[in-house]
C-alpha positions in Angstrom: 16.2 73.6 -24.2 18.9 71.5 -23.1 17.3 71.1 -19.0 14.5 70.3 -20.8 15.8 67.2 -23.1 18.2 66.3 -20.0 15.2 65.9 -17.3 13.2 64.0 -20.2 16.0 61.6 -20.9 16.4 61.2 -17.1 13.5 60.6 -16.2 13.2 58.2 -19.1 16.1 56.7 -17.1 13.9 56.3 -13.8 11.2 54.2 -15.4 13.5 52.2 -17.5 15.0 50.9 -14.3 12.0 50.6 -12.4 10.8 48.3 -15.3 14.4 46.5 -14.5 13.1 45.7 -11.0 9.7 44.6 -11.8 10.6 41.9 -14.3 13.4 40.9 -11.7 10.7 40.5 -8.8 8.6 38.6 -11.8 10.9 36.4 -12.2 11.9 35.9 -8.7 8.6 35.2 -8.1 8.6 32.5 -10.8 11.3 30.9 -9.4 10.0 30.7 -6.1 6.7 29.3 -7.3 9.0 26.7 -9.2 9.5 25.2 -5.7 6.1 25.0 -4.6 3.2 22.4 -5.1 1.6 23.9 -7.5 4.9 24.2 -10.1 5.1 20.0 -9.2 4.0 18.4 -12.7 4.6 14.8 -14.0 3.5 10.9 -13.9 3.8 8.8 -11.1 3.4 4.8 -11.8 2.8 2.9 -8.9 2.7 -0.8 -9.2 2.0 -4.0 -7.1 0.6 -5.2 -3.5 -3.4 -5.6 -4.5 -4.0 -4.7 -0.8 -2.8 -1.6 -0.7 -4.1 -0.5 -4.2 -7.9 0.4 -2.7 -5.7 3.0 -0.2 -3.3 4.2 -3.0 -6.0 5.0 -5.5 -8.2 6.8 -3.0 -5.2 9.0 -2.0 -4.1 9.5 -5.4 -7.4 10.6 -6.3 -7.5 13.0 -3.4 -3.9 14.0 -4.7 -5.3 15.2 -8.1 -7.9 16.5 -7.1 -5.8 19.5 -5.2 -5.0 22.7 -7.0 -1.6 22.5 -6.3 -1.3 19.0 -7.9 -3.3 19.2 -10.5 -0.5 18.7 -13.0 0.4 15.2 -11.7 -0.9 12.4 -13.0 -0.9 8.9 -10.6 -1.8 5.8 -12.0 -1.9 3.2 -9.0 -1.9 -0.5 -10.9 -2.2 -4.2 -8.9 0.2 -7.1 -9.8 1.0 -8.4 -6.6 4.3 -7.5 -4.5 6.5 -9.2 -6.8 5.7 -7.7 -9.5 5.7 -3.9 -7.8 9.2 -5.0 -6.6 10.2 -5.7 -9.8 8.7 -3.3 -12.0 10.4 -0.9 -9.7 14.1 -1.8 -9.6 13.7 -2.2 -13.4 12.6 1.0 -13.8 9.4 0.1 -15.1 7.6 2.4 -12.6 7.9 5.0 -10.3 6.7 3.4 -6.9 6.5 -0.9 -6.3 3.8 -1.0 -3.6 4.5 -3.7 -1.6 3.7 -6.1 1.6 6.6 -7.5 2.0 10.1 -6.0 2.7 12.1 -5.5 -0.6 14.7 -7.7 0.6 12.2 -10.9 0.9 11.8 -11.0 -2.9 15.0 -9.1 -4.7 18.6 -9.8 -4.5 20.6 -8.5 -2.1 22.5 -5.7 -4.7 18.8 -4.5 -6.5 17.4 -4.6 -3.1 19.7 -2.0 -1.7 19.1 0.4 -4.7 15.6 0.7 -3.1 14.6 3.4 -1.0 11.5 1.9 1.9 8.5 4.2 2.6 6.3 2.9 5.2 3.2 3.7 4.8 1.1 1.8 6.9 -0.1 -1.4 8.3 -2.1 -4.0 7.2 -3.1 -7.4 8.7 -5.0 -10.4 6.9 -7.7 -12.6 8.0 -8.5 -16.1 7.3 -12.0 -15.6 5.7 -14.7 -18.8 4.6 -18.0 -18.6 3.2 -20.9 -18.0 5.6 -22.4 -21.3 5.3 -19.0 -23.6 6.9 -20.0 -23.1 10.6 -16.7 -22.0 11.8 -15.7 -18.3 13.2 -12.1 -19.0 14.9 -9.4 -21.9 13.3 -6.3 -22.6 15.3 -2.6 -22.0 13.8 -2.2 -26.0 13.5 -6.0 -25.9 11.6 -5.0 -23.6 9.0 -2.0 -25.3 8.5 -3.8 -28.1 7.8 -6.2 -27.0 5.7 -3.5 -24.7 3.3 -1.4 -28.6 3.1 -4.3 -30.6 2.3 -4.5 -32.4 5.2 -7.6 -31.3 6.3 -10.4 -31.2 3.3 -13.6 -31.3 4.7 -14.7 -28.5 6.9 -16.1 -31.2 9.6 -12.5 -32.0 10.4 -11.9 -28.6 12.0 -15.7 -28.7 13.9 -17.8 -27.2 10.5 -19.9 -28.3 8.1 -20.0 -31.5 6.4 -19.0 -29.8 3.6 -15.9 -30.1 1.1 -12.8 -27.7 1.6 -12.6 -25.1 -1.5 -9.2 -23.1 -1.1 -8.7 -19.7 -2.6 -5.6 -18.9 -3.2 -3.2 -15.8 -3.8 -0.4 -16.5 -6.6 3.2 -17.0 -5.1 3.7 -13.6 -6.6 1.7 -12.2 -3.6 2.8 -9.8 -0.7 -0.7 -11.2 0.8 0.3 -15.0 0.6 3.7 -14.5 1.9 2.4 -12.4 5.3 -0.3 -15.0 5.7 2.1 -17.6 5.2 4.7 -16.5 7.8 2.6 -15.0 10.4 -0.8 -17.5 10.2 0.8 -20.7 9.3 4.6 -20.2 9.5 5.4 -22.4 6.8 4.9 -21.9 2.9 2.9 -23.9 0.8 2.3 -25.4 -2.5 -0.2 -25.0 -4.5 -2.8 -27.6 -4.0 -4.9 -29.5 -6.6 -8.1 -28.5 -7.2 -7.5 -25.1 -5.0 -8.4 -22.0 -6.7 -5.6 -18.9 -7.5 -6.6 -15.4 -8.2 -4.2 -11.9 -8.4 -6.7 -9.7 -7.0 -7.7 -9.8 -3.2 -11.1 -8.2 -5.0 -11.9 -11.4 -7.1 -10.7 -12.8 -3.8 -13.5 -11.6 -2.3 -16.0 -12.2 -4.6 -15.3 -16.2 -5.0 -15.1 -17.1 -1.4 -18.4 -15.1 -0.9 -20.0 -17.1 -3.5 -18.7 -20.7 -3.7 -19.7 -22.9 -0.7 -17.1 -24.0 1.4 -14.3 -21.8 0.4 -11.7 -20.2 2.3 -9.2 -17.5 1.5 -7.3 -14.9 3.1 -7.9 -11.2 2.7 -6.4 -7.6 4.2 -9.3 -6.3 7.0 -9.6 -3.1 4.3 -11.5 -5.9 1.8 -13.7 -7.1 5.0 -17.7 -7.1 4.5 -20.7 -9.0 5.8 -20.5 -11.0 2.8 -17.9 -13.3 4.2 -17.0 -14.0 7.7 -13.3 -13.3 8.9 -11.9 -15.6 11.0 -10.4 -15.1 14.6 -6.9 -16.5 14.8 -6.4 -18.7 18.1 -9.2 -16.8 19.7 -7.6 -13.4 18.9 -10.1 -11.2 16.6 -8.3 -9.3 14.3 -9.0 -5.8 15.0 -6.7 -2.7 15.1 -6.1 -2.7 18.3 -5.0 -6.3 18.4 -2.9 -5.7 15.8 -0.8 -2.5 17.0 0.5 -5.0 20.1 1.2 -7.9 17.9 -1.9 -9.9 19.5 -3.2 -10.6 16.5 0.3 -11.4 14.5 -1.1 -11.5 10.9 0.4 -8.3 9.9 3.0 -6.6 7.9 4.1 -3.0 6.9 3.0 -1.7 3.4 5.9 -0.1 1.7 5.8 2.0 -1.1 9.8 1.6 -3.0 11.4 3.9 -4.8 14.7 2.9 -6.9 17.0 6.2 -5.1 15.5 9.2 -4.4 11.6 9.5 -5.7 10.9 12.4 -8.3 9.4 15.7 -7.4 5.9 14.4 -8.0 6.6 11.1 -6.3 8.1 12.8 -3.5 4.6 15.2 -3.6 2.5 12.0 -3.5 4.2 10.2 -1.1 4.3 13.2 1.4 0.6 13.7 1.0 0.0 9.6 1.5 2.2 10.9 5.2 0.4 13.7 5.6 -1.3 13.7 9.0 -4.9 14.2 7.4 -4.7 11.2 5.4 -2.6 8.7 7.9 -5.4 9.6 10.7 -8.1 9.8 8.2 -8.1 7.5 4.9 -5.3 5.1 6.5 -7.9 4.1 9.3 -11.3 4.7 7.3 -9.6 2.1 4.6 -9.0 -0.8 7.6 -5.3 -0.3 7.6 -3.2 0.9 10.8 -1.0 4.1 10.8 3.0 3.6 11.2 2.8 5.8 14.2 -0.1 3.6 15.9 2.0 0.3 16.3 3.4 0.0 19.6 5.7 -2.7 18.1 8.1 -3.1 15.5 8.9 -5.7 13.0 11.8 -6.4 10.7 13.1 -8.0 7.4 13.3 -11.5 9.0 10.0 -11.2 11.3 11.3 -10.6 14.6 9.4 -7.9 16.8 10.6 -5.6 19.4 8.7 -3.4 21.6 9.0 0.4 20.4 
């Protein structure tokens, strides 16, 4: 009887140890899962550049459709690069999308708090209504138009038609890039010009307004408008990579300090080979890895 009781107790003890071992294993499995994509959760708000918005939104949609990131919500809003930089600096957004370097808009102490994630290169082209009669403009002709010296398309070799400028607000990174690398000077808002926050609206207005001229990222170009050559150079990816076509900028996604786990997962997804060689190229951007030159915040270009 005693022997039977001892045997029963021994077996019960063994089962107890086995159960504890299984619980430990399950606990470790959960711990390991917590560092995997499946355990990433949270909300990511990205605000800023409307030039970058189509890419950021398209990639966000694919990202959230992945099983590993089904618990992450990414919201992408436009508003201009200046808005994106100020909101990420103030903690109102997780990511500030910008066509310009932070130090071009923010005070030195605020820009120093931000981490720059360069996700693509964007090129901008001057675009016109189909009936203006030009397909190329020089730098000086563009300066004359955007400073009000040239007011009729016949002044630059086009039709006898009044020029209507569709501009972006001063907070726009697209405007800053166009002024810096196409015009070489800042401009004032001219009386009679149209100002729009959205690149999509700029395209619509240029397409529908006789005599209109604006500027757009290459990702917005289609046959509803005419994209102009610059100094005889076509705005193509190959010409951008060598700086033969100089009207381009990095697309930045800034975070204030190190990103949250959810924001980091989204940023890592954008920088993956599949997205860089797929979505980035398909939407008219240039992968940073394809560039044969670098450009710093002062606009200096060096060969890689």
